C-alpha positions in Angstrom: -30.5 -0.7 41.5 -31.3 -4.3 40.9 -29.3 -6.4 39.5 -31.5 -7.5 36.2 -31.8 -3.5 36.3 -28.3 -2.6 36.6 -27.7 -5.3 33.5 -30.3 -3.8 31.4 -28.6 -0.4 31.9 -25.3 -1.2 30.4 -26.6 -2.8 27.4 -28.7 -0.6 26.6 -25.0 1.5 27.3 -23.2 -0.7 25.3 -26.3 -1.0 23.0 -26.3 3.2 22.6 -22.3 3.6 22.4 -22.0 1.3 19.7 -25.1 3.1 18.0 -22.8 6.0 18.4 -20.4 4.9 16.0 -20.9 6.5 12.7 -19.5 3.3 10.0 -19.0 3.9 6.3 -21.2 2.3 3.4 -19.0 -1.2 3.8 -19.2 -2.2 6.8 -21.5 -4.5 6.8 -22.9 -6.5 9.4 -20.5 -5.3 11.9 -17.5 -6.2 9.1 -15.6 -4.7 6.8 -13.2 -6.6 4.2 -10.0 -5.2 2.9 -8.0 -5.7 -0.4 -4.5 -6.6 0.2 -1.7 -8.3 -1.6 0.0 -9.7 1.7 3.1 -9.8 -0.4 4.3 -6.0 -0.1 6.7 -6.0 2.5 6.3 -4.2 4.8 3.2 -2.6 4.3 1.1 -5.7 4.0 2.5 -9.6 3.8 2.7 -13.0 5.6 4.8 -14.0 7.5 4.6 -17.7 6.3 2.9 -18.4 3.7 0.3 -20.5 4.8 -1.0 -17.7 7.4 -4.6 -16.8 7.0 -4.1 -13.1 8.2 -1.1 -10.3 6.6 0.1 -8.4 9.0 2.3 -5.0 8.0 1.8 -1.3 8.6 -1.6 -1.6 6.3 -3.0 -3.9 7.8 -2.6 -2.1 11.5 -4.2 0.8 9.4 -7.2 -1.0 8.3 -7.5 -2.8 12.2 -7.0 0.8 13.0 -10.0 2.1 11.2 -12.2 -0.7 11.8 -12.1 -0.7 15.4 -13.0 3.2 15.1 -15.9 1.8 13.3 -16.8 -1.1 16.1 -16.4 -3.2 13.0 -14.2 -6.6 12.6 -12.3 -7.3 9.5 -11.9 -9.8 6.9 -9.3 -9.9 4.3 -9.4 -10.4 0.5 -5.7 -11.5 -0.9 -5.5 -10.5 -4.6 -2.3 -10.2 -7.2 -1.8 -6.5 -7.4 -3.4 -6.0 -10.9 -6.7 -7.7 -9.1 -6.9 -5.0 -6.6 -9.3 -2.3 -8.2 -11.0 -5.3 -10.0 -12.2 -6.6 -7.1 -13.0 -3.1 -5.1 -14.9 -2.7 -8.2 -17.2 -6.2 -8.1 -17.8 -5.5 -4.5 -16.0 -8.4 -3.3 -14.4 -6.0 -0.7 -14.9 -2.7 1.0 -11.7 -1.3 0.9 -8.5 -1.8 -0.8 -5.3 -0.8 1.6 -2.0 -2.3 0.2 0.9 0.2 -1.0 -1.1 1.5 -3.6 -1.0 5.4 -4.6 -2.7 7.9 -5.1 -3.4 9.3 -8.5 -5.9 10.8 -10.5 -7.1 7.9 -13.2 -7.8 5.9 -10.6 -9.4 8.5 -9.1 -11.8 8.5 -12.2 -13.6 5.5 -11.3 -13.0 5.0 -7.3 -12.8 7.5 -4.4 -8.8 7.5 -2.6 -7.2 9.2 0.4 -3.9 9.5 1.2 -2.2 8.1 4.1 1.7 7.8 3.6 4.6 9.4 1.3 6.0 7.5 -0.7 9.3 7.0 -3.2 10.4 5.0 -5.8 13.9 3.2 -5.4 16.0 1.0 -8.2 17.1 -2.0 -7.5 19.7 -4.4 -8.9 22.3 -7.0 -7.8 24.4 -6.4 -5.2 27.5 -5.6 -6.4 26.5 -4.3 -9.7 28.4 -1.1 -10.3 27.1 -0.5 -13.2 23.4 0.7 -12.7 23.8 4.1 -10.6 21.1 6.1 -12.1 18.3 6.0 -14.5 19.8 6.4 -17.6 22.0 3.7 -16.8 19.1 1.3 -18.0 19.5 2.6 -21.5 19.2 -0.9 -22.9 18.9 -2.9 -20.7 16.0 -5.0 -19.2 13.8 -4.2 -16.1 11.2 -6.8 -13.9 8.1 -4.7 -12.6 5.0 -5.7 -10.6 2.4 -6.2 -13.1 -0.8 -3.6 -12.6 1.6 -0.9 -11.0 2.2 2.3 -12.3 6.2 2.3 -12.6 6.2 1.8 -15.7 4.1 4.8 -16.8 5.2 7.3 -13.9 9.6 6.3 -14.1 10.2 4.5 -17.4 7.6 5.5 -20.0 9.4 9.1 -19.2 12.8 8.0 -18.9 12.3 6.2 -22.8 11.4 9.5 -24.5 14.8 11.0 -23.8 16.8 7.8 -23.7 15.4 8.0 -27.3 15.5 11.3 -27.7 19.2 11.1 -27.1 19.3 8.2 -29.3 19.9 6.1 -27.3 18.7 2.4 -26.4 14.8 2.7 -24.8 14.7 -0.2 -21.2 12.7 -3.6 -21.9 9.9 -3.6 -19.6 8.9 -7.3 -18.7 5.5 -7.4 -16.3 5.2 -10.3 -13.5 2.9 -11.2 -10.9 4.4 -10.0 -7.7 6.9 -8.2 -6.7 8.6 -11.2 -5.4 9.0 -12.9 -8.6 10.6 -9.6 -10.3 13.1 -9.8 -7.4 14.1 -13.6 -8.2 14.4 -12.2 -12.1 17.1 -9.7 -10.7 19.3 -12.7 -8.9 18.9 -14.8 -11.3 20.3 -12.2 -14.1 17.2 -12.6 -16.7 16.9 -8.9 -16.0 19.0 -6.0 -14.5 16.7 -4.3 -12.0 13.4 -3.6 -10.7 11.6 -0.9 -9.7 10.2 -0.9 -6.2 8.5 1.4 -3.3 11.2 2.7 -1.0 10.2 1.0 2.2 9.5 -2.6 0.8 12.8 -1.9 -1.4 14.4 -1.6 2.2 13.0 -4.3 4.4 13.7 -6.2 1.0 17.3 -5.8 0.3 17.8 -5.7 4.4 16.7 -9.5 4.3 18.9 -9.7 1.1 22.5 -7.6 1.8 24.7 -10.1 -0.3 22.1 -10.6 -3.1 20.4 -7.2 -4.0 21.1 -3.2 -3.7 19.1 -0.7 -4.2 21.0 1.5 -7.1 18.7 4.6 -7.0 16.2 6.4 -5.0 13.4 9.1 -7.1 12.4 11.9 -4.5 8.2 11.6 -5.3 5.2 13.3 -4.0 3.6 9.9 -4.4 1.4 9.1 -1.9 -0.2 5.7 -0.9 -4.3 5.6 -0.6 -7.2 3.8 0.9 -9.4 3.1 -2.1 -13.3 2.6 -1.5 -16.6 2.7 -4.1 -18.1 5.8 -4.5 -20.9 6.7 -2.0 -21.3 9.5 -0.1 -20.3 10.3 2.8 -17.5 7.9 3.1 -14.9 9.4 1.7 -15.7 12.0 4.2 -15.5 10.0 7.2 -12.3 7.6 5.8 -10.4 10.9 6.0 -12.0 12.2 9.3 -10.9 8.7 10.9 -7.3 9.1 10.3 -7.1 12.5 11.1 -8.5 11.4 14.3 -5.4 8.4 14.3 -3.1 10.9 13.8 -4.3 12.8 17.0 -4.0 10.2 19.2 -0.6 9.2 18.2 -1.4 6.1 16.3 0.6 7.1 13.4 3.9 8.5 15.5 3.7 4.8 17.5 3.5 2.7 14.0 6.8 4.9 12.4 8.3 3.8 15.4 7.4 0.6 15.2 8.8 0.2 11.6 11.8 2.4 11.9 10.3 5.2 10.0 10.4 8.9 10.3 6.9 9.5 11.4 7.3 12.4 8.5 6.3 9.6 6.2 2.9 9.6 7.8 2.7 13.7 7.1 -0.2 14.3 4.6 -3.0 16.2 3.2 -6.2 14.4 4.1 -8.7 16.4 2.4 -6.2 16.9 -1.1 
């Protein structure tokens, strides 16, 4: 076989193999754009403010999915409250950014589970007055705008408090979780709510300033969201299953010091 023929066969094989890689509809020209906040460590964040590409658990999952689809990645960074509108406007193909799967969001978008979560209550270090949700009665709590902690945690708590004749929690929204932490640290609010892994990451970096006062056990799971298109949700689910079977999530859990069970979710649910 001549050198030219060998190269031709190799190129044909490469093209044929690449063509076999099934891609969701939101992969365009061999690239997939991902919406993320890049402000939610260890899921998605920037090591330095000037970095152009985020890092973290969600980013590694995005990169693994793209690789399985023979696609490159790019990232659109927005505030949490802007994630779904940006996806809806077609400025990105999917969201991976510590965003919960819930029925309300699924009315408009397809969502696939990939990681378990729990909610934690974070207070200033040394605060011995807040150790359970009921202790928030009459106090101020900072939340990242767009999250569901109000609807899922504080609204039900306020109903209980009001029924008992107690003062409800005052809720204040801020554009980022970091801004919510700052309000706790300077004493403008008494606490904030966040996700378990994110809270542990922050507290480990500021043990003299912040503490986790309480953890809600839950069945919450994070999801990858995409616009509705036949076949895309199934393809994302199947790719996640393939990554799981190859040991990707076990290795990812080890890298970030998490229990492997945090990735034990039902992709089809």
